[in-house]
C-alpha positions in Angstrom: 63.2 -6.8 153.5 61.0 -3.7 154.4 62.4 -0.3 155.6 61.1 -1.3 158.9 63.0 -4.5 159.0 66.2 -3.0 157.9 69.4 -4.1 159.8 70.8 -1.1 161.6 74.6 -2.0 161.7 75.4 0.4 164.6 72.5 -1.4 166.8 73.4 -4.7 165.6 77.1 -5.0 166.1 77.8 -2.1 168.6 81.5 -3.1 169.0 82.2 -2.6 165.1 80.3 0.7 165.3 82.1 1.8 168.3 85.3 0.8 166.5 84.5 3.2 163.6 83.4 6.0 165.9 86.9 5.7 167.5 88.6 5.7 164.0 86.4 8.7 163.3 87.8 10.4 166.5 91.2 9.6 165.8 90.8 11.3 162.2 89.3 14.2 163.6 92.5 14.6 166.0 94.7 14.0 163.1 93.1 16.6 161.2 93.3 19.1 163.8 96.8 18.4 164.4 97.7 18.7 160.8 96.0 22.1 160.1 92.5 20.9 158.6 90.2 23.2 160.3 86.6 22.4 161.1 85.1 24.4 158.2 87.1 22.4 155.8 86.6 19.4 157.6 82.7 19.8 157.6 82.4 21.1 154.1 84.0 18.0 152.6 82.0 15.7 154.7 78.9 17.4 153.5 79.7 17.2 149.9 80.8 13.6 150.2 77.5 12.6 152.0 75.6 14.7 149.3 77.1 12.8 146.5 76.6 9.4 148.3 73.0 10.4 149.0 73.3 10.1 152.6 70.6 12.4 154.2 71.5 11.4 157.6 75.0 12.4 157.4 74.2 15.5 155.5 72.1 16.6 158.5 74.8 15.7 161.1 77.4 17.6 159.2 75.3 20.7 158.4 74.8 21.1 162.0 78.4 20.7 162.8 79.2 23.0 159.9 76.9 25.7 161.3 78.2 25.3 164.8 81.9 25.8 163.4 80.5 29.2 161.8 79.9 28.0 158.3 77.1 30.3 156.8 73.7 29.3 155.0 74.9 31.0 151.9 78.2 28.7 151.8 76.4 25.5 152.7 74.0 26.3 149.9 77.0 26.6 147.5 78.5 23.2 148.2 76.7 21.3 145.4 77.8 24.1 142.9 81.2 24.6 144.3 83.0 24.6 141.1 81.0 27.6 139.8 81.0 29.6 143.2 83.4 32.1 144.5 82.7 31.5 148.2 85.3 28.7 148.7 89.2 29.0 149.1 91.8 27.3 147.2 92.2 24.9 150.1 88.4 24.3 150.1 88.2 23.8 146.4 91.0 21.3 146.6 89.4 19.5 149.5 86.0 19.3 147.5 87.8 18.1 144.4 89.5 15.4 146.4 86.1 14.5 148.1 84.8 13.8 144.8 87.5 11.6 143.8 87.0 9.4 147.0 83.4 9.3 146.2 84.1 8.2 142.6 87.2 6.2 143.5 85.7 3.1 141.5 86.0 5.1 138.5 89.9 5.7 138.4 91.0 6.0 141.8 92.5 9.4 142.7 93.7 10.5 139.3 97.3 12.0 138.9 95.7 15.2 137.9 93.7 15.4 141.1 96.5 14.1 143.2 98.9 16.8 141.6 96.4 19.6 141.8 95.5 18.8 145.5 99.0 18.2 146.5 99.8 21.7 144.9 97.4 23.4 147.2 97.5 21.1 150.6 100.7 20.0 152.5 101.3 16.2 152.6 100.0 16.1 156.2 96.9 17.9 155.1 96.3 15.5 152.3 96.7 12.6 154.7 94.4 14.1 156.9 91.6 14.9 154.4 91.9 11.6 153.1 91.3 9.8 156.4 88.4 12.2 156.8 87.0 10.8 153.5 87.5 7.3 154.2 85.6 7.5 157.4 82.8 9.7 156.1 82.4 7.2 153.1 82.2 4.4 155.5 79.6 6.1 157.8 77.5 7.0 154.6 77.3 3.3 153.6 76.3 2.3 157.2 73.5 4.8 157.2 72.4 4.5 153.5 72.3 0.6 153.7 70.2 0.8 156.9 68.0 3.5 155.5 68.6 5.6 158.6 65.7 8.1 159.0 66.1 11.8 158.9 63.2 12.8 161.3 63.1 16.4 162.6 65.9 16.8 165.2 67.6 19.5 166.8 69.9 17.3 169.3 73.3 17.5 167.9 74.8 16.7 171.3 72.5 14.0 171.9 73.6 12.4 168.4 77.0 12.8 169.4 76.7 11.0 172.7 74.6 8.2 171.0 77.3 7.8 168.3 80.0 7.7 170.7 78.1 4.8 172.8 77.3 3.0 169.7 73.5 3.5 170.2 73.0 6.0 167.3 69.9 5.2 165.3 
């Protein structure tokens, strides 16, 4: 199968993609209702997408993070967050949990990570952030499997509209 003939799951099965988009919307509402702000939500989605190698989702969430007020300096520090002083304890806990979800096949969410993150975030924040991580990992897999391209683009509103309609990519 060549890149030109890759199946794009969002176009090939719009009802399934729309259902995932609906889950993502619900997860965003859950996050907002439980104290997970847009900055934290976008930072963990960017890091997850970076670790999974999903250029498309990195693009989308960097744009959303920028719209939420995340500075270029903070964005540049995400891959080296453990050695950076620009993240709050909550953000560091979220980034640690993001890594656990990306590498969940290694040992699940270890007791050490669970206890550390649970000592920083409330149970409701942990649940909401976990659902965000489940959703972004699913979107990463869709975009990576289909080799979704990352052309020059400056239409985040158009992407949101396309994603909501199931017409993305």
